[in-house]
N, C-alpha and C positions, 0 to 999 in steps of 0.2 A: 509317290505311292509306296515305295520301299520304306521310306522313313515312317509313314503311317503304320505299316505292318510291324515295324520294329517297336514303335511306341505301343501298339496294341498288344504285342507279345510281352513286352516288359510289364505292362499293366496287368495282364493275365497272370504272370508269374508272381507279382506282388499280391494280387488278390488271393491266389492259391496259397501262398505262404502264410498270409494272414489267417485264412480259413483253417489251415492246418494247425497253426499256433493256438487259435481260439478253441478248436475242437480238442486238442491235446489237453488244454487246461480244464475243459469241462469234464473229462474222464467219463464221457457217456458213450458206451459201445455202439449204439445205433448211430449216433452222430459221427463217430469215428468211421464207421463203414461208409456213410454218405460222403464224408470228406475224402476217403480213399478213392471212391468212385470218381469224384470230381477231379482229384489230383491225377488220376490216370488219363483223363481227357486232355489235360493241359499239354503234355508232350506231343500228343497227336495233332493238336491245333498248331503248336509251334512248328512241327515238321511240315504241315501244310503251308504255313507262311514261308518257311525256308525254301520249300520246293518252288513256290510261286516266284520268289525273289530270284532263285537260281535260273528259272526258265526265262524270266525277264532279262537277266544279265546275258544269258546265251543269245537271246534274240537281238539284243543291242550289239553284241560283238559281231554277229553275223551281218547285221545291217551296216555297221561301220566297215566291215571287211569287204563288202561287195563294191564299195566305191573306190577302193584303193587298187592301184595297179601293182602287180608283183614285179619286183626288179631282179 
């Protein structure tokens, strides 16, 4: 699951970068505003993926820690 999230995030970054490059070349102000709006969404989506991954890792650490005896 974490690998899928990382791949989705990388794909999103690539798509956003391509969209920004194409929009920049078009020199169309309306298209640039739309691209900026989309570019602002990408970091929020990435943060959500990262938060989900961190929560999963925390849960796994807690699960593995419960079965061990403290010495």
